[in-house]
Backbone as a chain_set.jsonl record, in Angstrom:
{"seq": "XXXXXXXXXXXXXXXXXXXXXXXXXXXXXXXXXXXXXXXXXXXXXXXXXXXXXXXXXXXXXXXXXXXXXXXXXXXXXXXXXXXXXXXXXXXXXXXXXXXXXXXXXXXXXXXXXXXXXXXXXXXXXXXXXXXXXXXXXXX", "coords": {"N": [[1.644, -3.399, 17.013], [2.195, -1.893, 13.923], [0.575, -2.032, 10.659], [1.984, -2.036, 7.536], [0.946, -0.47, 4.667], [0.515, -0.702, 1.231], [-0.323, 0.904, -1.909], [-1.413, -0.947, -3.727], [-2.699, -2.685, -2.089], [-5.069, -1.529, -1.253], [-6.245, -0.016, -3.333], [-7.869, -1.566, -5.162], [-10.434, -1.458, -4.052], [-11.601, 0.837, -4.988], [-12.611, 0.242, -7.416], [-15.304, -1.3, -8.923], [-15.123, -3.568, -10.526], [-12.952, -5.077, -9.775], [-11.164, -7.585, -7.855], [-11.881, -7.777, -4.47], [-11.147, -9.126, -2.182], [-8.569, -9.338, -0.839], [-8.097, -6.612, -0.233], [-10.309, -6.038, 1.4], [-9.708, -7.682, 3.562], [-7.434, -6.387, 4.474], [-8.56, -3.931, 5.293], [-10.177, -4.881, 7.379], [-8.151, -5.761, 9.11], [-6.975, -3.308, 9.66], [-8.88, -2.24, 11.295], [-8.243, -3.297, 13.658], [-5.602, -2.774, 14.175], [-2.974, -0.321, 13.914], [-2.418, 1.539, 10.918], [0.347, 2.181, 8.817], [2.027, 4.321, 6.644], [4.194, 5.377, 3.939], [4.687, 8.817, 2.982], [4.464, 8.95, 0.276], [2.388, 7.249, -0.429], [-0.1, 8.649, -0.564], [0.245, 10.286, -2.828], [0.508, 8.359, -4.802], [-2.022, 7.129, -4.677], [-3.69, 9.306, -5.366], [-2.808, 9.686, -7.968], [-3.504, 7.237, -9.233], [-6.296, 7.412, -9.052], [-6.814, 9.827, -10.439], [-5.859, 9.245, -13.061], [-7.609, 7.18, -13.712], [-10.03, 8.46, -13.727], [-9.757, 10.639, -15.527], [-8.436, 9.698, -17.859], [-8.964, 7.003, -18.394], [-11.612, 6.564, -17.939], [-12.712, 4.872, -15.982], [-13.647, 5.449, -13.521], [-15.854, 7.67, -11.788], [-15.698, 11.16, -10.945], [-16.985, 11.621, -8.518], [-16.991, 9.048, -7.36], [-14.248, 8.655, -7.021], [-13.678, 10.631, -5.126], [-15.258, 9.712, -3.003], [-13.868, 7.359, -2.448], [-11.367, 8.336, -1.559], [-12.247, 9.567, 0.766], [-13.053, 7.308, 2.217], [-10.516, 6.109, 2.57], [-9.282, 8.094, 4.125], [-10.718, 7.829, 6.462], [-9.66, 5.539, 7.501], [-7.537, 6.247, 9.013], [-4.747, 6.198, 8.538], [-1.395, 6.413, 9.455], [1.115, 8.691, 8.567], [4.422, 8.159, 7.781], [7.489, 9.911, 8.128], [9.781, 10.735, 5.417], [12.565, 8.501, 4.932], [15.821, 9.09, 6.344], [18.157, 8.075, 5.398], [20.523, 6.176, 3.421], [19.457, 3.785, 2.974], [17.064, 3.218, 1.592], [17.718, 3.671, -1.112], [19.687, 1.709, -1.397], [18.089, -0.559, -1.192], [16.724, -0.447, -3.613], [18.775, -1.028, -5.386], [19.671, -3.565, -4.487], [17.413, -5.257, -4.704], [16.314, -4.709, -7.105], [14.076, -3.003, -7.476], [11.599, -0.393, -7.786], [12.054, 2.983, -6.578], [9.738, 3.786, -5.412], [8.483, 1.374, -4.589], [10.5, 0.574, -2.86], [10.231, 2.444, -0.827], [8.054, 1.538, 0.682], [9.004, -0.997, 1.442], [11.36, -0.358, 2.872], [10.254, 1.013, 5.046], [8.688, -1.022, 6.243], [10.706, -2.854, 6.957], [12.272, -1.263, 8.654], [10.582, -0.654, 10.847], [9.923, -3.144, 11.577], [7.496, -4.451, 10.789], [4.576, -6.072, 9.409], [3.957, -6.138, 5.872], [1.439, -5.113, 3.735], [0.639, -5.909, 0.593], [-0.062, -6.26, -2.913], [1.566, -6.19, -4.971], [3.689, -7.668, -7.199], [6.54, -7.436, -7.6], [7.276, -6.086, -5.266], [6.392, -7.885, -3.317], [8.163, -10.042, -3.831], [10.63, -8.801, -3.257], [10.278, -8.204, -0.541], [10.1, -10.773, 0.553], [12.663, -11.762, -0.155], [14.286, -10.069, 1.316], [13.801, -10.776, 3.868], [11.685, -9.607, 5.052], [8.47, -9.181, 6.655], [5.238, -10.327, 5.713], [1.832, -9.359, 5.278], [-0.654, -11.656, 5.609], [-3.79, -12.487, 4.736], [-6.382, -14.015, 6.727], [-7.28, -17.318, 5.867], [-10.144, -18.197, 3.948], [-11.149, -20.663, 4.079]], "CA": [[2.499, -3.326, 15.857], [1.429, -1.374, 12.781], [0.538, -2.72, 9.372], [2.429, -1.169, 6.454], [-0.025, -0.678, 3.589], [0.843, -0.043, -0.035], [-1.483, 1.268, -2.724], [-2.023, -2.127, -4.348], [-3.499, -3.388, -1.089], [-6.372, -0.884, -1.054], [-6.797, 0.584, -4.556], [-8.961, -2.316, -5.801], [-11.739, -1.079, -3.501], [-12.154, 1.952, -5.767], [-13.106, -0.258, -8.696], [-16.272, -2.378, -8.721], [-14.824, -4.756, -11.331], [-11.737, -5.74, -9.3], [-11.282, -8.486, -6.708], [-11.759, -6.998, -3.238], [-10.91, -9.978, -1.014], [-7.367, -8.93, -0.109], [-8.307, -5.251, 0.274], [-11.255, -6.113, 2.519], [-8.966, -8.257, 4.69], [-6.573, -5.314, 4.977], [-9.426, -2.994, 6.025], [-10.524, -5.536, 8.654], [-6.96, -5.719, 9.964], [-6.781, -1.916, 10.081], [-9.826, -1.935, 12.371], [-7.655, -3.858, 14.876], [-4.224, -2.323, 14.342], [-2.669, 0.941, 13.235], [-1.828, 1.492, 9.588], [1.469, 3.098, 8.654], [2.326, 4.471, 5.217], [5.074, 6.489, 3.573], [3.928, 9.935, 2.401], [4.287, 8.598, -1.133], [1.111, 6.541, -0.585], [-1.182, 9.541, -0.996], [0.494, 10.706, -4.214], [0.192, 7.214, -5.663], [-3.486, 6.986, -4.709], [-4.258, 10.404, -6.158], [-2.478, 9.442, -9.371], [-4.36, 6.133, -9.703], [-7.657, 7.923, -9.211], [-6.83, 10.825, -11.504], [-5.721, 8.562, -14.355], [-8.798, 6.378, -13.991], [-11.146, 9.374, -13.984], [-9.548, 11.522, -16.681], [-7.921, 9.057, -19.074], [-9.491, 5.658, -18.654], [-13.064, 6.557, -17.7], [-13.102, 3.737, -15.141], [-14.24, 5.988, -12.302], [-16.386, 9.031, -11.824], [-15.07, 12.037, -9.954], [-17.645, 11.385, -7.232], [-16.507, 7.774, -6.803], [-12.863, 8.874, -6.594], [-13.728, 11.399, -3.878], [-15.772, 8.78, -1.987], [-12.801, 6.43, -2.099], [-10.403, 9.066, -0.737], [-12.89, 9.726, 2.072], [-12.925, 6.004, 2.878], [-9.123, 5.947, 2.993], [-9.02, 9.031, 5.222], [-11.347, 7.282, 7.674], [-8.838, 4.444, 8.024], [-6.594, 6.818, 9.974], [-3.385, 5.752, 8.259], [-0.363, 7.344, 9.915], [2.146, 8.939, 7.554], [5.789, 8.143, 8.284], [8.312, 10.845, 7.352], [10.746, 10.072, 4.535], [13.772, 8.039, 5.628], [16.958, 10.007, 6.223], [19.353, 7.268, 5.185], [20.719, 5.653, 2.068], [18.889, 2.435, 2.966], [16.058, 3.1, 0.538], [18.416, 3.53, -2.389], [20.322, 0.389, -1.392], [17.046, -1.555, -1.477], [16.445, -0.435, -5.059], [19.886, -1.72, -6.045], [19.744, -4.972, -4.072], [16.244, -6.058, -5.083], [15.87, -4.294, -8.444], [12.714, -2.474, -7.365], [11.514, 1.06, -7.919], [12.166, 3.736, -5.329], [8.394, 3.795, -4.823], [8.335, 0.117, -3.851], [11.487, 0.57, -1.782], [9.722, 3.26, 0.282], [7.224, 0.656, 1.511], [9.851, -2.051, 1.997], [12.232, 0.253, 3.88], [9.431, 1.288, 6.224], [8.342, -2.299, 6.878], [11.912, -3.407, 7.574], [12.727, -0.376, 9.732], [9.728, -0.764, 12.042], [9.688, -4.578, 11.767], [6.047, -4.646, 10.716], [4.163, -6.746, 8.174], [3.648, -5.318, 4.704], [0.271, -5.539, 2.952], [0.81, -5.521, -0.804], [-0.363, -7.237, -3.957], [2.541, -5.877, -6.01], [4.556, -8.834, -7.336], [7.944, -7.083, -7.361], [7.426, -5.744, -3.855], [6.281, -9.153, -2.581], [9.42, -10.777, -3.996], [11.679, -8.093, -2.524], [10.028, -8.384, 0.892], [10.503, -12.148, 0.889], [14.115, -11.886, -0.292], [14.945, -9.266, 2.351], [13.427, -11.274, 5.186], [10.571, -8.82, 5.579], [7.237, -9.906, 6.965], [4.104, -9.997, 4.847], [0.472, -9.55, 5.781], [-1.378, -12.733, 4.944], [-5.15, -12.503, 5.287], [-6.841, -15.34, 7.141], [-7.898, -18.078, 4.766], [-11.605, -18.285, 4.078], [-11.51, -22.087, 3.999]], "C": [[1.678, -2.859, 14.662], [1.439, -2.323, 11.591], [0.958, -1.704, 8.325], [1.554, -1.485, 5.246], [0.436, 0.034, 2.329], [-0.429, 0.125, -0.86], [-2.179, 0.045, -3.304], [-2.899, -2.906, -3.379], [-4.909, -2.818, -0.97], [-7.022, -0.353, -2.324], [-7.908, -0.233, -5.201], [-10.351, -1.945, -5.28], [-12.385, 0.071, -4.262], [-12.882, 1.473, -7.009], [-14.055, -1.436, -8.496], [-15.918, -3.666, -9.46], [-13.557, -5.491, -10.885], [-12.033, -6.61, -8.087], [-10.982, -7.702, -5.428], [-11.343, -7.83, -2.034], [-9.704, -9.531, -0.186], [-7.577, -7.557, 0.525], [-9.266, -5.244, 1.466], [-10.59, -6.708, 3.754], [-8.039, -7.211, 5.31], [-7.401, -4.315, 5.79], [-9.837, -3.596, 7.368], [-9.346, -5.483, 9.623], [-6.722, -4.303, 10.49], [-7.803, -1.482, 11.127], [-9.283, -2.432, 13.716], [-6.256, -3.324, 15.176], [-4.014, -1.022, 13.575], [-2.085, 0.68, 11.855], [-0.744, 2.544, 9.479], [1.858, 3.12, 7.183], [3.419, 5.517, 5.019], [4.217, 7.585, 2.942], [3.617, 9.69, 0.931], [2.922, 7.96, -1.403], [0.035, 7.455, -1.155], [-0.994, 10.003, -2.43], [0.175, 9.582, -5.189], [-1.316, 7.02, -5.787], [-4.1, 8.066, -5.582], [-3.984, 10.196, -7.639], [-3.343, 8.332, -9.959], [-5.768, 6.648, -9.977], [-7.752, 8.911, -10.361], [-6.771, 10.178, -12.881], [-7.0, 7.813, -14.707], [-10.065, 7.207, -14.142], [-10.944, 10.084, -15.318], [-9.131, 10.823, -17.963], [-8.588, 7.736, -19.409], [-11.0, 5.55, -18.484], [-13.531, 5.332, -16.913], [-13.818, 4.183, -13.88], [-14.861, 7.341, -12.589], [-15.626, 9.86, -10.79], [-15.67, 11.788, -8.575], [-17.142, 10.107, -6.575], [-15.074, 7.919, -6.299], [-12.829, 9.615, -5.256], [-14.259, 10.532, -2.737], [-14.668, 7.846, -1.508], [-11.742, 7.106, -1.226], [-10.966, 9.27, 0.666], [-12.807, 8.433, 2.872], [-11.507, 5.811, 3.4], [-8.788, 6.865, 4.164], [-9.595, 8.514, 6.532], [-10.544, 6.137, 8.281], [-7.791, 4.941, 9.014], [-5.159, 6.356, 9.779], [-2.385, 6.821, 8.696], [0.718, 7.466, 8.847], [3.509, 9.016, 8.235], [6.621, 9.134, 7.474], [9.31, 10.093, 6.471], [11.989, 9.635, 5.307], [14.935, 9.001, 5.375], [18.257, 9.239, 5.993], [19.43, 6.825, 3.735], [20.112, 4.263, 1.925], [17.886, 2.243, 1.833], [16.723, 2.896, -0.821], [19.102, 2.17, -2.492], [19.303, -0.707, -1.699], [16.722, -1.599, -2.966], [17.525, -1.187, -5.817], [19.846, -3.222, -5.763], [18.612, -5.825, -4.611], [15.649, -5.655, -6.424], [14.402, -3.853, -8.444], [12.758, -0.961, -7.534], [11.717, 1.721, -6.555], [10.814, 3.798, -4.625], [8.17, 2.529, -4.001], [9.293, 0.073, -2.663], [11.024, 1.405, -0.588], [8.877, 2.416, 1.231], [8.077, -0.409, 2.193], [10.747, -1.5, 3.097], [11.464, 0.503, 5.169], [9.101, 0.0, 6.967], [9.549, -2.905, 7.592], [12.343, -2.574, 8.778], [11.896, -0.536, 10.993], [9.365, -2.211, 12.356], [8.194, -4.89, 11.829], [5.695, -5.353, 9.416], [3.745, -5.743, 7.101], [2.459, -5.918, 3.973], [0.441, -5.007, 1.54], [0.337, -6.639, -1.714], [0.572, -7.03, -5.147], [3.583, -7.002, -6.066], [6.018, -8.516, -7.032], [8.2, -6.784, -5.889], [7.304, -6.987, -2.979], [7.592, -9.927, -2.639], [10.551, -10.121, -3.211], [11.507, -8.263, -1.018], [10.444, -9.782, 1.336], [12.026, -12.281, 0.884], [14.865, -11.15, 0.818], [14.656, -9.771, 3.758], [12.318, -10.475, 5.833], [9.345, -9.683, 5.818], [6.114, -9.405, 6.077], [2.797, -10.205, 5.587], [-0.182, -10.634, 4.944], [-2.77, -12.781, 5.539], [-5.525, -13.91, 5.714], [-7.509, -16.044, 5.967], [-9.388, -18.202, 5.026], [-12.075, -19.725, 4.014], [-12.032, -22.593, 5.309]], "O": [[0.587, -3.373, 14.418], [2.211, -3.281, 11.535], [0.364, -0.63, 8.227], [1.438, -2.644, 4.849], [0.716, 1.233, 2.354], [-1.474, -0.444, -0.541], [-3.408, 0.004, -3.366], [-3.744, -3.697, -3.798], [-5.842, -3.542, -0.624], [-8.247, -0.25, -2.382], [-8.833, 0.362, -5.755], [-11.34, -2.104, -5.995], [-13.6, 0.256, -4.183], [-13.679, 2.21, -7.591], [-13.651, -2.465, -7.953], [-16.363, -4.744, -9.066], [-13.13, -6.433, -11.551], [-13.022, -6.403, -7.383], [-9.947, -7.043, -5.325], [-11.197, -7.276, -0.944], [-9.81, -9.365, 1.029], [-7.265, -7.366, 1.7], [-9.047, -4.516, 2.434], [-10.876, -6.285, 4.874], [-7.881, -7.159, 6.53], [-6.976, -3.899, 6.868], [-9.846, -2.9, 8.382], [-9.518, -5.198, 10.808], [-6.313, -4.126, 11.637], [-7.612, -0.457, 11.782], [-9.781, -2.05, 14.775], [-5.784, -3.417, 16.309], [-4.798, -0.677, 12.691], [-1.348, -0.285, 11.654], [-0.889, 3.658, 9.982], [2.001, 2.072, 6.553], [3.561, 6.435, 5.828], [3.136, 7.305, 2.424], [2.613, 10.178, 0.412], [2.368, 8.119, -2.49], [-0.658, 7.094, -2.106], [-1.967, 10.105, -3.177], [-0.362, 9.821, -6.27], [-1.826, 6.776, -6.881], [-4.935, 7.778, -6.44], [-4.835, 10.496, -8.476], [-3.859, 8.473, -11.068], [-6.356, 6.348, -11.016], [-8.677, 8.836, -11.171], [-7.55, 10.528, -13.768], [-7.426, 7.81, -15.862], [-11.074, 6.704, -14.635], [-11.854, 10.128, -16.145], [-9.44, 11.306, -19.052], [-8.754, 7.395, -20.581], [-11.594, 4.537, -18.854], [-14.623, 4.816, -17.153], [-14.515, 3.394, -13.241], [-14.453, 8.057, -13.504], [-14.996, 9.32, -9.881], [-14.949, 11.747, -7.578], [-16.894, 10.082, -5.37], [-14.725, 7.362, -5.258], [-12.052, 9.271, -4.366], [-13.755, 10.615, -1.617], [-14.547, 7.574, -0.313], [-11.27, 6.512, -0.257], [-10.234, 9.157, 1.649], [-12.522, 8.458, 4.069], [-11.316, 5.396, 4.543], [-8.088, 6.459, 5.092], [-9.018, 8.738, 7.596], [-10.73, 5.803, 9.451], [-7.221, 4.152, 9.768], [-4.435, 6.146, 10.753], [-2.523, 7.993, 8.344], [1.177, 6.466, 8.295], [3.726, 9.823, 9.139], [6.477, 9.196, 6.253], [9.644, 8.942, 6.753], [12.419, 10.323, 6.233], [15.014, 9.638, 4.324], [19.333, 9.711, 6.357], [18.525, 7.069, 2.937], [20.238, 3.634, 0.874], [17.876, 1.195, 1.188], [16.312, 2.026, -1.589], [19.097, 1.551, -3.556], [19.621, -1.676, -2.389], [16.474, -2.672, -3.517], [17.235, -1.899, -6.778], [19.97, -4.042, -6.673], [18.819, -6.992, -4.941], [14.616, -6.18, -6.838], [13.605, -4.269, -9.285], [13.815, -0.337, -7.438], [11.566, 1.082, -5.514], [10.747, 3.855, -3.397], [7.722, 2.597, -2.857], [8.936, -0.41, -1.588], [11.388, 1.104, 0.549], [8.975, 2.563, 2.449], [7.897, -0.692, 3.377], [10.878, -2.121, 4.151], [11.969, 0.234, 6.259], [9.223, -0.059, 8.191], [9.423, -3.411, 8.707], [12.735, -3.124, 9.807], [12.443, -0.552, 12.095], [8.598, -2.479, 13.281], [7.701, -5.501, 12.778], [6.426, -5.248, 8.431], [3.25, -4.655, 7.394], [2.47, -7.101, 3.631], [0.392, -3.797, 1.315], [0.335, -7.811, -1.337], [0.383, -7.632, -6.205], [4.278, -7.253, -5.081], [6.667, -9.25, -6.286], [9.224, -7.184, -5.336], [8.036, -7.126, -1.999], [8.078, -10.411, -1.616], [11.343, -10.811, -2.57], [12.489, -8.447, -0.299], [11.071, -9.944, 2.383], [12.607, -12.847, 1.81], [15.955, -11.563, 1.212], [15.204, -9.253, 4.73], [12.035, -10.639, 7.02], [9.206, -10.769, 5.256], [6.044, -8.225, 5.735], [2.669, -11.108, 6.414], [-0.251, -10.534, 3.719], [-2.925, -13.083, 6.722], [-5.049, -14.888, 5.138], [-8.218, -15.422, 5.176], [-9.833, -18.3, 6.17], [-13.274, -19.982, 3.906], [-12.383, -23.767, 5.422]]}, "num_chains": 1, "name": "protein.A"}
């Protein structure tokens, strides 16, 4: 069974000053199972990196490219866009963006856990009966 991964699950790894625990757990899980993403994932990642290189000076161009290389090595499979109105219905029902709905729709459609740290997406996944990736506790 694949793991659906959203940008918030992995983006912290690009930034040395962010908490990496969840993202590292996701990477470990991806070494054992396939990762599945909507095509939107790559556009979101590129945007996060671009903004943080060009506008916020949080990353260097080299670090951004290194991070994309790391993500490419994860072998995430890109799912084609859904061909139904289900995604739009999710935005209405759970008051989430179409971007978040793309991840939720995919997780619900393939009945796979969703790895996210996005609060709105977490709430929508719980409310819809979707499954969430919960990293093993370090206790």
